[in-house]
N, C-alpha and C positions, 0 to 999 in steps of 0.2 A: 436555337443551336442545337443540332443533333448529337444523341449520345447515345451509346450503349454500354452497359454494364455486364460481366460475367460474376455470376454469383458463385463462387468455386471452393469456398472454405470447406464446406463439407465433401465435395471431392477429395479434397486432400488428406483429409480425415480419412477417408475411406481408403486411400492409397498407403496408408501409412503400414499396413499388413505386408505391402510388396517388399520382396527382396532387393537390396541396394541394386543389384546387377540391372535389374527388370526396370527399374521405375522410371528412367526417361526413354524407354519404348514403348511404355504403356500411353496410350492416347486417351485423353479425359473423355470419360462417357458422363451421361447425365447432368449436363450442364444447361441451367437455368439460364437464358439470353432474355432479357428485360430490355426490350426496344425503348428508346425515348426515353431513358430514366432521368435525364437530366434536361428538361425543357425549359425549367424556370430556376429563378435564384432561391425559391423556397423549396424545388426539387433538394437542391445543395445540400440545404440548411437540413434537412430532414435526413439526408445522408450522415452527414455529420451527428445529429442528434442520435442515430442510431449508434454511434461509435460511442457515445456515452452510456448509452443503455448496456452495450457490451460492458462496461466498466463496472456497472452494477451484478453483473454474473455472480452465480455464488462460488466460480473458481477464481474470481479475481478478487475486487473489494467489495463484493456481496459476502464476504466472511471465511471462505475455505481458506485463502491466503493466510488469514490470519490467526486460524485454529492450527494452521500447519506450525508455524513459528511456538507457538504457547505449546504444542504437543512435544515438539521438537526437544525444545528444551527443557521440557519435564517442569514449564511454569504452570502446566494444568496436565494432569492425567485423563486418560480415555478409557472408554469402553469400546472403541472403534477396534474391529478385527480385519478389515479388508487388506487385501492385498498391498494396496498403496501405503498404507497406514500402517502395517505390520516392517514394511521396512524404511519406514520414516522413525519409527520408536527404534527400528535397531539399527540406523546407521546404515543403511545398505541399499539404497534405491539404485534403480537401473534405470536402461532405457524405458523400460516397459511402465515406470512407475506412473499409476492413473492419478494422482493429485499435481504431481509435477508436471505429465502432457497437458493436463486443461488448463493448468495455470500458463503454460506457456503458449497454447492455440488461441486462450480467450484474450489474454495480453496482446499477443502481436495482431489479434483479429479486429481489437478495436484500434491499434496504431493503425493497421492497413484501413480500415475504413476513414479514418481522419486523414492519414497522408493523402487519400484518392480524392476524396472532398475539396480538400486545398488545391491539388493538382486540379482538378476540374474548374474552379472556382475560377482559379487565375488564367484560364482560358477562356472563359465562359463571357461571350461579347454584353449580355445582358444585364450584368453583376455591378454593381456599384463599386468604388474604389475602396469604399469603406467597407463595404459586407465582404470585399476580397480581402481587406487587412483583418475583420475580424474573423472570418473562416480562418486564416492561415495562424493567427493568433492562439485561436482554440485549439486548432491540428497540432500547433507548436507544444501546447501543455498537454495534450493526451499523449502523444508522442515521447515527450520527456519522461513525464511519471510512469508511463508503460517501462521503458527501459530502465526507469531507476529501480522499479520492483522486480523484474526480471535480472536483472545483474546483482543484486542482492542474494538472490536464490540459486544464481546458476555460476555465479564467477565466485571465485576466492575473494574475501573481502578486501576491501580498499585499505592500504597500509601507510599513515603518514610518515612513517620512518624512510619509504620509499617514493614520496611524492614527487610526481613527475615522472616516475621511473614505474609505474604499476603494470607491467609488462606479462603478468598473467592473465590469460584467455579470460575474455569476458564475453561479450553475447553480439548476434548479429545485429547491426546497427541499420535498421530499415526505414527509409524516407521517401519510398517513390510513391507508393500505394497501387495494387493490383488492377488493371484494367481491362488487360486481355488476358488468352490461356496464356501464349508464351510468355509472359510477365510473372505469371503462376508458378514456372518451373525456374525463374531465376535464382542462382544461388548465392546467398551472402555469407562470406566468410565471416568466423568471431573476430570482432575487434578485440583489443587489449580492454583490461579495465579501465585503465588510465582514460583511453580515448571512447568509453561508454560515459564514464563519468564527466568528461569535456562535452561530451554531445549534449547530457541532460544539461547542464549548466548552460551551455549556450544556448539552448532551445527555450529553456525557462526565463532567462533572461530578455531573448526577444521577444515573447511573449508577455512580458511582464512590462513591457515598452508600451503596447499597442490595449491592451484587453483594459477594460473600463474598470472603476471603482466597486460599482456594483454592476449584477450582469445576469438578474433574474436564474438564479439557480446553476447556471453557466462558471466558468472559469473567470476569475477575476485577477487582477493586478495584482490582489493581497495575495491570493490563494498561490499565485507564482512566486510571491516572495516567502512565503511561508515554506515553501517545499525548497527555496533556494536553500534558505536556514536550515531543514532538514537532510538536504544532499550535502549541504559544507560541513555540516554536523556529523553525517555519518563517515565522513572523511578526516575527521578529529581537526578541522580548518578551522579553530575556533576566532580567528580574527574574521573571515567571512561569516561565519555562522551568526556570530554577535550581531554585526552589521546589519543583516537582513534581519531577524529576529527583534533588534532593536527598532527598526524603522515600523515594522507592523506592529509591535507593543507602544509605540510612540506616535502612532497617526492617530489616535484616539478613536479608530474607528470602532475598536471592540473592545469590550468590558468583561471581566469575570462574571459567570453567573452566579449567584448565589443559591441557586439550586445546584445539585449533582446529577439530577437526571435532564435537564433541559436541553444538553448536548441530544440525546436519544431521543426523546419524547417531543412525538410530532404535536401535543398539543400545548407542549410550552414553550413560548419563544425564546430562543437564543441569543444572546447579543455576545456568547464566545467565540461561535465558530465562525472560520473564516471561508472553511471548504467541505461540502459534504455530499454525501449520495442521499436525494431526498424519497422520501417514500409519503404515498399518499393514503394506501390502504392496504388491506390484507392480501390483494389482489395485484399489490404494485409497490412490494416490500423490496426496497434496497439490500437487505439485511438478513433475507431469508436465511442465508446458511448460517448466518451468527444465531438466529432467533433458534434457528434447527438444531445446532448443536449446543447451545447453552442453556435454552429457557427452561425455568424448572417449576413455574407456577401452573402449569397443565397437569396432564393425566400422566404425562409418561415423565420418565426420570431423562435428564440431559445426557447426553453420550459424552460429555465435555464438562470436567470439574476442576475447580482450583487443587493445586499440589498442596501437600501439609505443609509444605516451606512456606509457599505464599501466603497460604490459610493464617500461618503463625505471624508472620509478617505483619499482615494486615490487620489481625485481631489484636496485636502488641499492645495498641492503646485503644481500649474499648469505645472510647467517646467518640473515636476518629468516624466522620459522618459516611466515608467511603467504606468503611467497614459497616456500618449501618444500613447502607444504602445498596451498596453492589454485592452484598451477599447475603445468604440465608441458609443457616443451621436449622435442621429438622429431620425427623427419621426418613427413611428413604421411603417406607409406605406407614399407613397405619397402624399394622401388627407389628412393627419393627421396633425393637428399645434400643438399638443403634442410632447415633447423630452421623449425618453427612453434611460437610458445609457445599453450598453450590452457588455459582455464580448467579444474580441479580438483575446483571446489568442491562440484558435484553428481554427483562419479561413482558413483552408488548406484542400484539396482533402485528404491530407492522411499526418499525423505527428508523430513524434517520441513522447513515452511518457518519459519523465526524471524520476527515480526513485530514484537516488541520484545525487548531482551534488554540485560543489564548494560552491556557494552562501550560500546554506544551510548549511555547514560544518562552514563556517566562523559565520554565525548566532549562531549555537553551541557552538562555542568554544566562541563568544563574548558574549553569556550568561553564559557559566561555568564562564569565568573569572570573569565576574561583580558578580557573587556569590560565590567568593572565592574558586575557584577548585585549586587543587595543582596544580602550576606550570604556573598558571594564573595569572593577575593583571586586574584593571581596566585599566589603558595604554594598554596592550593588547586587551580588550574588546574594546574600544574606536576605537583603531586602527582597527580592524577588522569590524565593523560594518559600519567605516566610507568607508571600501572600497564596500562595497554593495551600500552604497550611493552616492560613488563616481560614479561608475558604471552606475547607475539610471539616474544621473543629467547629466554625461559625462564630471563634472568637480567637483573642490573641493569646491563649491560657497555653499551647504547646508552641508558641514562636520558637524559633532558636536564639539564641540571646549570645552564642558566640560563634567566631568563625572555626574553632577546633571542630577537626575531622566533618570540615563543611560540604567537601567534595562527595562524601560518603553517604551523607546526609540529603544531599541533591540526588544522588543515583538512587537512593532507598525512596525520594517522594516521586520519582519517577516511574518505578516501578509499580507503586501503588496506585499512581495517577491512571496510568495507563496499562493496568491491567486486563487484560481479555480484548488488547486491541492489536494482537500481533506484533508489537515490538519488541519482545524479548530477547529473540533470536539477534535481531540487527543491533540491539543495545550489547549484549553479550561478546557478541563479536566486534564491535565499535573498541568498548574496553579490553578487549584482548584477554579474555576469561580462560584459565588454563581450564575449565571443567564444564564444555556445554554436553550434556549427554554422554558423559566419559571421555571426550575429545577434546581438544585443544580449539581454540577459536578460528585457527586457519586451516584447520584438517581439511582436507578434499572430500571427504566422508559427510560432513555438514554442508553440502549442496547438492541439488539435483543434478542427476547425469543430464544430458543433452536427448531429448525424447526421439522414440523412434520416430515421430512424425516430422521431423528434421531431419535426422539422419537418412533416412530410405529418400530424400530428394537433396541432398546434400553431404555427398557420400567424402568429401575432403574435409568435413565439419572437424574440428579438434575435439575428443572427448575428454571429458572431467576424470572419469575412472579408469 
């Protein structure tokens, strides 16, 4: 079956500088037409693989997205001074913000490739039904997690007190995939936050029903269920988050690593990771942006370091293995008499990027149980958080013995366990913090503006600011 594909993403980015009034009158130039791009099932699988590859990009899951969350909430300090970072630090992002634009473009680029791979697969005469099902399930996973990440950065937070009626603007829901020049100019309106979350959940549920339990680096049914736990948890839907986290935990497929470095270190096998971006060499580093921002064991000091507040909480119990393993306090240079605490979590030439892992599932189930989720209890919540604490200290000496202030303790452990992993912004919004970089949890200045690359081709797009 003969197919053609237009490689258009660079053209769309190039057109970003055009005035809105001119955008639709411009004829696309410099398009690369690849004839017969999809002649075999292997061609379609290769295109789907390229979608996973985009997910590893530094602007997406490769790390920049994580640094944004840590810096914006002042969980980390930074020496970054560029235009985009200055806007983030000062809560003043606009349509030209470079970090927001890159996140938007790369996330939707991954989504678009997955969508189109699925679209072609379903029409392809030489592909087996099983392959079609697996292409669809993988594409649904990629689509869902991409929309989930985007709606948390570009839409106001989900409020469980308005469950079913979160009508604040979310993001465009894209499901088609771009295969022709006219399709590249299809303007998709913003869905509501409620609609976006419903889409994410529906796609993850469909993917979970078809993906295998093991999938050689691709998404699995367990990856889908772990993300469903994370999505429902972001909504503070404790019953559903508990249900999915519990299913992952009780499956018996995963176990907490004894080592605190196994999640990242490619030389240590991990039993804990449910889904990750894999690295194979320094030239194939999924965590390139992470190591670039945080790595402190080289000849240059990193541009992102833990804040004093995070450092003080992490070091409050000096025997905590996370403090001893994931941080390093040293002079900034040999001649200095001062000491600075750095992140040591990503001190590798290349490392894996764990996106769903068992400790997170325990902490989700723990908080849900403490909040009265169906099937949970405070006893269960205490046992769950103690598993994470016991791994951190290597023994039970610091385990909690009382449910007093249990919720506070669970949330403290979440901050310590997921440090430098880009969770802080979303966590503070979820718990409705009154102070995120000086603003309330639902302040519109804590989300990115819809970037110029979208507004130029979508003039009716609702803006955030």
